[in-house]
N, CA, C and O atoms as a DFTB+ gen file, in Angstrom:
624 C
 N C O
     1  1      31.562     -91.684       6.010
     2  2      30.426     -90.974       5.432
     3  2      29.107     -91.488       6.015
     4  3      28.208     -90.695       6.297
     5  1      28.983     -92.796       6.198
     6  2      27.753     -93.363       6.742
     7  2      27.493     -92.867       8.159
     8  3      26.338     -92.692       8.549
     9  1      28.553     -92.640       8.935
    10  2      28.394     -92.202      10.317
    11  2      27.750     -90.819      10.377
    12  3      26.994     -90.543      11.308
    13  1      28.024     -89.958       9.427
    14  2      27.450     -88.610       9.396
    15  2      26.051     -88.643       8.779
    16  3      25.166     -87.907       9.216
    17  1      25.852     -89.464       7.797
    18  2      24.592     -89.517       7.056
    19  2      23.438     -89.974       7.951
    20  3      22.372     -89.359       7.916
    21  1      23.610     -91.013       8.737
    22  2      22.551     -91.551       9.580
    23  2      22.054     -90.550      10.628
    24  3      20.843     -90.363      10.740
    25  1      22.937     -89.895      11.405
    26  2      22.447     -88.901      12.366
    27  2      21.735     -87.725      11.685
    28  3      20.737     -87.220      12.198
    29  1      22.242     -87.302      10.553
    30  2      21.615     -86.198       9.821
    31  2      20.215     -86.595       9.373
    32  3      19.278     -85.803       9.481
    33  1      20.072     -87.798       8.878
    34  2      18.778     -88.302       8.443
    35  2      17.821     -88.414       9.630
    36  3      16.643     -88.076       9.514
    37  1      18.325     -88.884      10.764
    38  2      17.503     -89.007      11.964
    39  2      17.027     -87.639      12.444
    40  3      15.859     -87.483      12.800
    41  1      17.903     -86.660      12.458
    42  2      17.526     -85.297      12.861
    43  2      16.474     -84.731      11.912
    44  3      15.509     -84.111      12.360
    45  1      16.646     -84.935      10.622
    46  2      15.671     -84.449       9.639
    47  2      14.319     -85.116       9.849
    48  3      13.284     -84.456       9.755
    49  1      14.314     -86.405      10.131
    50  2      13.075     -87.147      10.348
    51  2      12.356     -86.639      11.598
    52  3      11.143     -86.429      11.570
    53  1      13.092     -86.441      12.690
    54  2      12.510     -85.938      13.932
    55  2      11.975     -84.529      13.725
    56  3      10.874     -84.213      14.174
    57  1      12.743     -83.681      13.050
    58  2      12.330     -82.310      12.782
    59  2      11.047     -82.280      11.958
    60  3      10.146     -81.489      12.239
    61  1      10.961     -83.139      10.940
    62  2       9.754     -83.206      10.112
    63  2       8.556     -83.598      10.957
    64  3       7.477     -83.024      10.811
    65  1       8.736     -84.573      11.839
    66  2       7.654     -85.022      12.708
    67  2       7.169     -83.925      13.633
    68  3       5.966     -83.769      13.838
    69  1       8.104     -83.159      14.197
    70  2       7.734     -82.058      15.079
    71  2       7.004     -80.967      14.306
    72  3       6.014     -80.417      14.789
    73  1       7.485     -80.654      13.120
    74  2       6.840     -79.644      12.279
    75  2       5.433     -80.088      11.910
    76  3       4.496     -79.291      11.948
    77  1       5.286     -81.352      11.554
    78  2       3.973     -81.883      11.183
    79  2       3.011     -81.818      12.369
    80  3       1.845     -81.458      12.208
    81  1       3.496     -82.163      13.550
    82  2       2.666     -82.111      14.751
    83  2       2.238     -80.671      15.047
    84  3       1.084     -80.422      15.399
    85  1       3.171     -79.727      14.902
    86  2       2.846     -78.318      15.116
    87  2       1.776     -77.856      14.137
    88  3       0.828     -77.177      14.530
    89  1       1.919     -78.215      12.879
    90  2       0.921     -77.824      11.873
    91  2      -0.451     -78.392      12.212
    92  3      -1.458     -77.694      12.097
    93  1      -0.496     -79.648      12.627
    94  2      -1.770     -80.265      13.011
    95  2      -2.378     -79.551      14.215
    96  3      -3.589     -79.336      14.266
    97  1      -1.540     -79.184      15.183
    98  2      -2.008     -78.459      16.365
    99  2      -2.614     -77.120      15.971
   100  3      -3.681     -76.752      16.462
   101  1      -1.944     -76.394      15.091
   102  2      -2.444     -75.081      14.677
   103  2      -3.730     -75.188      13.862
   104  3      -4.604     -74.328      13.977
   105  1      -3.856     -76.210      13.055
   106  2      -5.110     -76.418      12.316
   107  2      -6.241     -76.699      13.299
   108  3      -7.325     -76.129      13.175
   109  1      -5.999     -77.572      14.273
   110  2      -7.028     -77.889      15.273
   111  2      -7.417     -76.644      16.062
   112  3      -8.600     -76.421      16.320
   113  1      -6.428     -75.828      16.450
   114  2      -6.726     -74.595      17.181
   115  2      -7.545     -73.633      16.313
   116  3      -8.456     -72.969      16.810
   117  1      -7.226     -73.562      15.040
   118  2      -7.961     -72.675      14.126
   119  2      -9.410     -73.125      13.982
   120  3     -10.325     -72.302      13.995
   121  1      -9.612     -74.420      13.846
   122  2     -10.980     -74.950      13.736
   123  2     -11.742     -74.677      15.028
   124  3     -12.893     -74.241      14.998
   125  1     -11.103     -74.932      16.149
   126  2     -11.749     -74.708      17.445
   127  2     -12.093     -73.223      17.623
   128  3     -13.165     -72.889      18.128
   129  1     -11.177     -72.332      17.204
   130  2     -11.459     -70.894      17.312
   131  2     -12.730     -70.545      16.541
   132  3     -13.565     -69.793      17.042
   133  1     -12.888     -71.081      15.326
   134  2     -14.087     -70.749      14.549
   135  2     -15.344     -71.220      15.272
   136  3     -16.382     -70.563      15.200
   137  1     -15.260     -72.361      15.972
   138  2     -16.421     -72.859      16.728
   139  2     -16.725     -71.958      17.923
   140  3     -17.885     -71.655      18.204
   141  1     -15.684     -71.540      18.615
   142  2     -15.839     -70.729      19.819
   143  2     -16.217     -69.292      19.483
   144  3     -17.115     -68.721      20.102
   145  1     -15.539     -68.712      18.510
   146  2     -15.699     -67.279      18.237
   147  2     -16.682     -66.981      17.118
   148  3     -17.581     -66.156      17.282
   149  1     -16.519     -67.641      15.993
   150  2     -17.331     -67.284      14.823
   151  2     -18.768     -67.756      14.949
   152  3     -19.698     -66.977      14.739
   153  1     -18.956     -69.001      15.283
   154  2     -20.325     -69.512      15.361
   155  2     -20.854     -69.557      16.784
   156  3     -22.059     -69.421      16.992
   157  1     -19.980     -69.745      17.774
   158  2     -20.426     -69.861      19.156
   159  2     -20.511     -68.558      19.916
   160  3     -21.292     -68.436      20.859
   161  1     -19.698     -67.564      19.508
   162  2     -19.691     -66.241      20.139
   163  2     -19.495     -66.345      21.650
   164  3     -20.209     -65.691      22.411
   165  1     -18.549     -67.147      22.086
   166  2     -18.317     -67.412      23.498
   167  2     -17.036     -66.708      23.955
   168  3     -15.933     -67.205      23.728
   169  1     -17.191     -65.555      24.599
   170  2     -16.039     -64.753      24.993
   171  2     -15.158     -65.463      26.015
   172  3     -13.932     -65.394      25.927
   173  1     -15.761     -66.137      26.974
   174  2     -14.969     -66.820      28.001
   175  2     -14.065     -67.882      27.378
   176  3     -12.907     -68.014      27.774
   177  1     -14.566     -68.621      26.432
   178  2     -13.745     -69.632      25.744
   179  2     -12.740     -68.973      24.800
   180  3     -11.602     -69.428      24.683
   181  1     -13.158     -67.912      24.135
   182  2     -12.271     -67.228      23.186
   183  2     -11.048     -66.655      23.889
   184  3      -9.954     -66.665      23.325
   185  1     -11.216     -66.155      25.116
   186  2     -10.095     -65.570      25.860
   187  2      -8.948     -66.572      26.027
   188  3      -7.791     -66.167      26.137
   189  1      -9.248     -67.851      26.046
   190  2      -8.216     -68.878      26.200
   191  2      -7.263     -68.902      25.001
   192  3      -6.139     -69.393      25.110
   193  1      -7.707     -68.377      23.870
   194  2      -6.912     -68.352      22.646
   195  2      -6.128     -67.050      22.476
   196  3      -5.296     -66.936      21.575
   197  1      -6.395     -66.069      23.343
   198  2      -5.834     -64.726      23.183
   199  2      -4.827     -64.411      24.287
   200  3      -4.889     -64.989      25.373
   201  1      -3.907     -63.499      24.008
   202  2      -2.941     -63.045      24.995
   203  2      -3.628     -61.991      25.872
   204  3      -4.187     -61.026      25.352
   205  1      -3.591     -62.168      27.183
   206  2      -4.229     -61.171      28.058
   207  2      -3.630     -59.776      27.848
   208  3      -2.418     -59.624      27.696
   209  1      -4.487     -58.782      27.844
   210  2      -4.096     -57.368      27.749
   211  2      -3.402     -57.002      26.437
   212  3      -2.714     -55.983      26.365
   213  1      -3.572     -57.807      25.423
   214  2      -3.059     -57.509      24.085
   215  2      -4.271     -57.501      23.148
   216  3      -5.083     -58.426      23.170
   217  1      -4.389     -56.458      22.330
   218  2      -5.528     -56.371      21.416
   219  2      -5.333     -57.288      20.211
   220  3      -4.528     -56.996      19.326
   221  1      -6.062     -58.383      20.180
   222  2      -6.117     -59.211      18.983
   223  2      -7.160     -58.579      18.068
   224  3      -8.096     -57.939      18.548
   225  1      -7.009     -58.752      16.759
   226  2      -7.873     -58.029      15.828
   227  2      -8.337     -58.912      14.680
   228  3      -7.827     -60.009      14.450
   229  1      -9.337     -58.378      13.964
   230  2      -9.844     -59.070      12.786
   231  2     -10.356     -58.070      11.754
   232  3     -10.898     -57.016      12.090
   233  1     -10.168     -58.432      10.500
   234  2     -10.877     -57.788       9.404
   235  2     -11.975     -58.764       9.008
   236  3     -11.689     -59.840       8.482
   237  1     -13.232     -58.396       9.257
   238  2     -14.363     -59.261       8.956
   239  2     -14.609     -59.363       7.458
   240  3     -14.126     -58.541       6.680
   241  1     -15.355     -60.367       7.072
   242  2     -15.616     -60.615       5.647
   243  2     -16.622     -59.654       5.036
   244  3     -16.960     -59.785       3.860
   245  1     -17.109     -58.684       5.817
   246  2     -18.057     -57.708       5.275
   247  2     -17.400     -56.370       4.956
   248  3     -18.087     -55.418       4.587
   249  1     -16.081     -56.287       5.095
   250  2     -15.372     -55.068       4.724
   251  2     -15.404     -53.959       5.751
   252  3     -14.968     -52.845       5.461
   253  1     -15.912     -54.232       6.955
   254  2     -15.939     -53.207       7.993
   255  2     -14.522     -52.921       8.493
   256  3     -13.611     -53.718       8.266
   257  1     -14.333     -51.790       9.172
   258  2     -12.996     -51.465       9.698
   259  2     -12.490     -52.534      10.678
   260  3     -13.251     -53.381      11.148
   261  1     -11.220     -52.471      10.961
   262  2     -10.587     -53.405      11.882
   263  2     -11.362     -53.467      13.193
   264  3     -11.746     -52.444      13.760
   265  1     -11.580     -54.691      13.656
   266  2     -12.293     -54.893      14.916
   267  2     -11.364     -55.583      15.911
   268  3     -10.481     -56.351      15.529
   269  1     -11.581     -55.295      17.200
   270  2     -10.822     -55.960      18.254
   271  2     -11.622     -57.152      18.756
   272  3     -12.848     -57.096      18.852
   273  1     -10.921     -58.222      19.074
   274  2     -11.558     -59.367      19.717
   275  2     -11.641     -59.079      21.216
   276  3     -10.868     -59.619      22.008
   277  1     -12.576     -58.232      21.586
   278  2     -12.753     -57.894      22.991
   279  2     -14.149     -58.326      23.434
   280  3     -14.914     -58.897      22.656
   281  1     -14.461     -58.048      24.676
   282  2     -15.744     -58.474      25.229
   283  2     -16.921     -57.890      24.444
   284  3     -17.923     -58.571      24.227
   285  1     -16.799     -56.633      24.019
   286  2     -17.874     -56.003      23.252
   287  2     -18.110     -56.741      21.926
   288  3     -19.253     -56.945      21.516
   289  1     -17.018     -57.134      21.264
   290  2     -17.142     -57.862      19.992
   291  2     -18.009     -59.110      20.172
   292  3     -18.869     -59.407      19.343
   293  1     -17.773     -59.826      21.255
   294  2     -18.488     -61.085      21.469
   295  2     -19.889     -60.897      22.021
   296  3     -20.759     -61.740      21.798
   297  1     -20.125     -59.799      22.743
   298  2     -21.410     -59.637      23.405
   299  2     -22.440     -58.828      22.627
   300  3     -23.624     -58.855      22.962
   301  1     -22.006     -58.107      21.591
   302  2     -23.004     -57.436      20.752
   303  2     -23.746     -58.494      19.947
   304  3     -23.119     -59.296      19.255
   305  1     -25.069     -58.507      20.029
   306  2     -25.803     -59.527      19.272
   307  2     -25.648     -59.320      17.763
   308  3     -25.647     -58.189      17.276
   309  1     -25.520     -60.403      17.053
   310  2     -25.428     -60.324      15.599
   311  2     -26.826     -60.506      15.004
   312  3     -27.707     -61.107      15.618
   313  1     -27.006     -59.968      13.789
   314  2     -28.315     -59.964      13.142
   315  2     -28.486     -61.109      12.152
   316  3     -29.404     -61.085      11.332
   317  1     -27.626     -62.095      12.219
   318  2     -27.732     -63.252      11.332
   319  2     -27.530     -64.517      12.155
   320  3     -26.997     -64.469      13.264
   321  1     -27.960     -65.646      11.605
   322  2     -27.828     -66.917      12.321
   323  2     -27.204     -67.954      11.380
   324  3     -27.663     -68.160      10.256
   325  1     -26.157     -68.589      11.872
   326  2     -25.492     -69.601      11.054
   327  2     -26.375     -70.825      10.864
   328  3     -26.989     -71.330      11.803
   329  1     -26.418     -71.283       9.626
   330  2     -27.076     -72.541       9.292
   331  2     -26.007     -73.614       9.098
   332  3     -26.112     -74.726       9.614
   333  1     -24.978     -73.247       8.340
   334  2     -23.878     -74.181       8.049
   335  2     -22.577     -73.392       8.007
   336  3     -22.535     -72.275       7.491
   337  1     -21.498     -73.990       8.565
   338  2     -20.198     -73.327       8.629
   339  2     -19.138     -74.425       8.643
   340  3     -18.970     -75.113       9.650
   341  1     -18.422     -74.592       7.528
   342  2     -17.442     -75.678       7.400
   343  2     -16.117     -75.137       6.883
   344  3     -16.078     -74.352       5.936
   345  1     -15.032     -75.569       7.521
   346  2     -13.694     -75.157       7.091
   347  2     -13.024     -76.286       6.326
   348  3     -13.283     -77.463       6.576
   349  1     -12.149     -75.907       5.378
   350  2     -11.363     -76.916       4.659
   351  2     -10.140     -76.266       4.010
   352  3      -9.966     -75.049       4.055
   353  1      -9.311     -77.099       3.413
   354  2      -8.134     -76.646       2.666
   355  2      -7.157     -75.842       3.534
   356  3      -6.663     -74.792       3.125
   357  1      -6.891     -76.356       4.739
   358  2      -5.990     -75.676       5.675
   359  2      -4.535     -75.798       5.225
   360  3      -4.077     -76.869       4.826
   361  1      -3.822     -74.672       5.299
   362  2      -2.389     -74.623       5.017
   363  2      -1.731     -73.878       6.171
   364  3      -2.263     -72.884       6.666
   365  1      -0.570     -74.366       6.592
   366  2       0.141     -73.732       7.709
   367  2       1.542     -73.345       7.256
   368  3       2.257     -74.142       6.648
   369  1       1.917     -72.118       7.560
   370  2       3.279     -71.647       7.332
   371  2       3.823     -71.196       8.676
   372  3       3.213     -70.375       9.361
   373  1       4.991     -71.747       9.053
   374  2       5.603     -71.442      10.340
   375  2       6.897     -70.678      10.087
   376  3       7.668     -71.026       9.193
   377  1       7.127     -69.640      10.877
   378  2       8.355     -68.851      10.731
   379  2       9.574     -69.708      11.083
   380  3       9.454     -70.680      11.828
   381  1      10.743     -69.351      10.552
   382  2      11.953     -70.129      10.832
   383  2      12.281     -70.268      12.321
   384  3      12.873     -71.268      12.726
   385  1      11.905     -69.280      13.142
   386  2      12.194     -69.377      14.572
   387  2      11.060     -70.047      15.360
   388  3      11.112     -70.114      16.588
   389  1      10.051     -70.535      14.661
   390  2       8.902     -71.227      15.270
   391  2       8.124     -70.369      16.264
   392  3       7.511     -70.907      17.186
   393  1       8.136     -69.056      16.099
   394  2       7.399     -68.181      17.013
   395  2       6.147     -67.574      16.406
   396  3       5.309     -67.036      17.130
   397  1       6.006     -67.651      15.098
   398  2       4.842     -67.093      14.415
   399  2       4.380     -68.084      13.353
   400  3       5.190     -68.754      12.713
   401  1       3.078     -68.162      13.180
   402  2       2.531     -69.044      12.146
   403  2       1.298     -68.393      11.528
   404  3       0.583     -67.630      12.177
   405  1       1.073     -68.712      10.269
   406  2      -0.125     -68.266       9.567
   407  2      -0.858     -69.513       9.081
   408  3      -0.282     -70.378       8.422
   409  1      -2.131     -69.582       9.420
   410  2      -2.982     -70.679       8.971
   411  2      -3.992     -70.084       8.004
   412  3      -4.718     -69.155       8.358
   413  1      -4.044     -70.613       6.787
   414  2      -5.024     -70.156       5.800
   415  2      -5.975     -71.303       5.497
   416  3      -5.595     -72.473       5.543
   417  1      -7.216     -70.948       5.186
   418  2      -8.207     -71.976       4.874
   419  2      -9.428     -71.323       4.242
   420  3      -9.533     -70.098       4.180
   421  1     -10.339     -72.153       3.778
   422  2     -11.609     -71.697       3.215
   423  2     -12.726     -72.023       4.195
   424  3     -12.634     -72.974       4.971
   425  1     -13.771     -71.228       4.147
   426  2     -15.003     -71.522       4.870
   427  2     -16.136     -71.480       3.867
   428  3     -16.241     -70.555       3.060
   429  1     -16.976     -72.486       3.929
   430  2     -18.196     -72.531       3.124
   431  2     -19.360     -72.738       4.073
   432  3     -19.246     -73.463       5.061
   433  1     -20.464     -72.107       3.772
   434  2     -21.624     -72.281       4.624
   435  2     -22.781     -71.436       4.166
   436  3     -22.863     -71.019       3.011
   437  1     -23.668     -71.196       5.096
   438  2     -24.817     -70.337       4.829
   439  2     -25.328     -69.803       6.161
   440  3     -25.105     -70.389       7.220
   441  1     -26.023     -68.668       6.070
   442  2     -26.618     -68.077       7.270
   443  2     -27.969     -67.488       6.907
   444  3     -28.278     -67.252       5.740
   445  1     -28.755     -67.260       7.934
   446  2     -30.070     -66.664       7.781
   447  2     -29.970     -65.193       8.164
   448  3     -29.541     -64.859       9.268
   449  1     -30.373     -64.312       7.238
   450  2     -30.345     -62.870       7.484
   451  2     -31.611     -62.263       6.891
   452  3     -31.896     -62.430       5.705
   453  1     -32.367     -61.554       7.731
   454  2     -33.625     -60.944       7.313
   455  2     -34.513     -61.953       6.579
   456  3     -35.093     -61.653       5.536
   457  1     -34.601     -63.149       7.149
   458  2     -35.439     -64.252       6.664
   459  2     -34.986     -64.824       5.320
   460  3     -35.742     -65.554       4.677
   461  1     -33.776     -64.506       4.891
   462  2     -33.230     -65.064       3.653
   463  2     -32.011     -65.914       3.970
   464  3     -31.183     -65.541       4.800
   465  1     -31.907     -67.053       3.307
   466  2     -30.707     -67.870       3.452
   467  2     -29.653     -67.351       2.476
   468  3     -29.906     -67.244       1.276
   469  1     -28.478     -67.030       2.998
   470  2     -27.386     -66.464       2.210
   471  2     -26.234     -67.468       2.170
   472  3     -25.783     -67.955       3.207
   473  1     -25.766     -67.769       0.957
   474  2     -24.596     -68.628       0.824
   475  2     -23.351     -67.830       1.171
   476  3     -23.224     -66.659       0.812
   477  1     -22.441     -68.479       1.869
   478  2     -21.251     -67.835       2.423
   479  2     -20.021     -68.606       1.956
   480  3     -19.964     -69.827       2.097
   481  1     -19.042     -67.902       1.403
   482  2     -17.796     -68.549       0.961
   483  2     -16.664     -67.544       1.096
   484  3     -16.635     -66.535       0.392
   485  1     -15.716     -67.825       2.013
   486  2     -14.634     -66.886       2.279
   487  2     -13.281     -67.590       2.341
   488  3     -13.187     -68.809       2.483
   489  1     -12.233     -66.762       2.226
   490  2     -10.848     -67.178       2.478
   491  2     -10.457     -66.565       3.811
   492  3     -10.835     -65.435       4.118
   493  1      -9.706     -67.308       4.594
   494  2      -9.368     -66.847       5.937
   495  2      -7.871     -67.001       6.180
   496  3      -7.253     -67.971       5.741
   497  1      -7.301     -66.030       6.886
   498  2      -5.917     -66.126       7.369
   499  2      -5.922     -65.829       8.862
   500  3      -6.451     -64.806       9.296
   501  1      -5.334     -66.724       9.641
   502  2      -5.150     -66.513      11.077
   503  2      -3.662     -66.362      11.337
   504  3      -2.857     -67.120      10.797
   505  1      -3.296     -65.400      12.151
   506  2      -1.908     -65.239      12.585
   507  2      -1.826     -65.674      14.043
   508  3      -2.542     -65.162      14.903
   509  1      -0.937     -66.630      14.301
   510  2      -0.715     -67.168      15.642
   511  2       0.695     -66.825      16.087
   512  3       1.609     -66.739      15.268
   513  1       0.870     -66.628      17.398
   514  2       2.209     -66.395      17.943
   515  2       2.428     -67.322      19.136
   516  3       1.501     -67.638      19.882
   517  1       3.653     -67.736      19.290
   518  2       4.011     -68.590      20.423
   519  2       4.286     -67.676      21.611
   520  3       5.291     -66.966      21.640
   521  1       3.391     -67.701      22.582
   522  2       3.473     -66.837      23.762
   523  2       3.614     -67.714      24.997
   524  3       2.676     -68.404      25.397
   525  1       4.793     -67.677      25.591
   526  2       5.084     -68.459      26.799
   527  2       4.761     -69.939      26.596
   528  3       4.205     -70.595      27.476
   529  1       5.119     -70.443      25.425
   530  2       4.941     -71.868      25.138
   531  2       3.563     -72.269      24.642
   532  3       3.314     -73.450      24.403
   533  1       2.662     -71.304      24.484
   534  2       1.315     -71.592      23.973
   535  2       1.050     -70.773      22.720
   536  3       1.479     -69.624      22.620
   537  1       0.345     -71.364      21.769
   538  2      -0.009     -70.650      20.549
   539  2      -1.257     -69.821      20.794
   540  3      -2.305     -70.345      21.171
   541  1      -1.125     -68.502      20.571
   542  2      -2.218     -67.560      20.788
   543  2      -2.517     -66.828      19.483
   544  3      -1.620     -66.558      18.685
   545  1      -3.784     -66.516      19.286
   546  2      -4.222     -65.843      18.068
   547  2      -4.054     -64.339      18.230
   548  3      -4.458     -63.769      19.244
   549  1      -3.456     -63.694      17.225
   550  2      -3.287     -62.249      17.319
   551  2      -4.009     -61.478      16.210
   552  3      -4.267     -60.283      16.357
   553  1      -4.334     -62.147      15.113
   554  2      -5.027     -61.438      14.036
   555  2      -5.682     -62.444      13.082
   556  3      -5.234     -63.580      12.931
   557  1      -6.748     -61.979      12.455
   558  2      -7.365     -62.769      11.380
   559  2      -7.871     -61.832      10.293
   560  3      -8.143     -60.654      10.524
   561  1      -7.983     -62.392       9.122
   562  2      -8.513     -61.646       7.978
   563  2      -9.443     -62.591       7.222
   564  3      -9.048     -63.690       6.832
   565  1     -10.658     -62.157       7.025
   566  2     -11.686     -62.926       6.330
   567  2     -12.074     -62.140       5.075
   568  3     -12.383     -60.952       5.165
   569  1     -12.060     -62.786       3.913
   570  2     -12.472     -62.078       2.699
   571  2     -13.297     -63.008       1.814
   572  3     -12.966     -64.183       1.655
   573  1     -14.382     -62.467       1.237
   574  2     -15.226     -63.290       0.366
   575  2     -14.430     -63.816      -0.828
   576  3     -13.573     -63.124      -1.377
   577  1     -14.729     -65.043      -1.210
   578  2     -14.118     -65.595      -2.411
   579  2     -14.832     -65.020      -3.627
   580  3     -15.946     -64.509      -3.511
   581  1     -14.204     -65.101      -4.776
   582  2     -14.742     -64.528      -6.009
   583  2     -16.181     -65.005      -6.236
   584  3     -16.466     -66.203      -6.239
   585  1     -17.069     -64.042      -6.425
   586  2     -18.473     -64.344      -6.693
   587  2     -19.276     -64.716      -5.466
   588  3     -20.427     -65.134      -5.589
   589  1     -18.686     -64.573      -4.263
   590  2     -19.368     -64.968      -3.032
   591  2     -19.508     -63.760      -2.098
   592  3     -19.003     -62.672      -2.373
   593  1     -20.202     -63.992      -0.997
   594  2     -20.377     -62.918      -0.018
   595  2     -19.903     -63.371       1.355
   596  3     -19.818     -64.563       1.650
   597  1     -19.595     -62.369       2.190
   598  2     -19.233     -62.620       3.577
   599  2     -20.447     -62.398       4.460
   600  3     -21.585     -62.574       4.026
   601  1     -20.193     -62.006       5.711
   602  2     -21.297     -61.724       6.623
   603  2     -21.949     -60.400       6.214
   604  3     -21.342     -59.614       5.486
   605  1     -23.167     -60.149       6.670
   606  2     -23.851     -58.905       6.291
   607  2     -23.086     -57.658       6.747
   608  3     -22.445     -57.663       7.798
   609  1     -23.162     -56.607       5.956
   610  2     -22.471     -55.355       6.302
   611  2     -23.022     -54.813       7.619
   612  3     -22.254     -54.379       8.477
   613  1     -24.312     -54.833       7.782
   614  2     -24.914     -54.394       9.056
   615  2     -25.178     -55.625       9.910
   616  3     -26.320     -56.003      10.167
   617  1     -24.067     -56.241      10.344
   618  2     -24.166     -57.517      11.062
   619  2     -24.531     -57.362      12.543
   620  3     -24.908     -58.338      13.192
   621  1     -24.421     -56.148      13.076
   622  2     -24.723     -55.928      14.498
   623  2     -25.736     -54.807      14.641
   624  3     -26.124     -54.465      15.758
């Protein structure tokens, strides 16, 4: 019995470590994406997170229709300016085949819009897929938390 128990325990320990490392990687990628795309608006850097020739999409926190993460999305000037943007409470769920993951988290911050400082508090879900050994973002959904607001409706 001991001969079977030890290898099983070792496999479980290694598997847990790999899963934990994957979750940490996806959290770091999610944080970096928010810096590159949400606050930095850098299309060249954002492309590194996306699958070429595949439309990645987002539902913004202002309730506008589905948007594509394309060059136009990044190059249209926005009518607000971030003052503070912080993520926390990250949770990662990975599919059994390790090919898809969902990262959820909160964002708290504030932005300047029409000379007014607006408090911002949203819930976010990112969908990642393992594409040729790299995790790429395929969709996100941003929604205001209860009693809070997202980005301005006329953000562009």
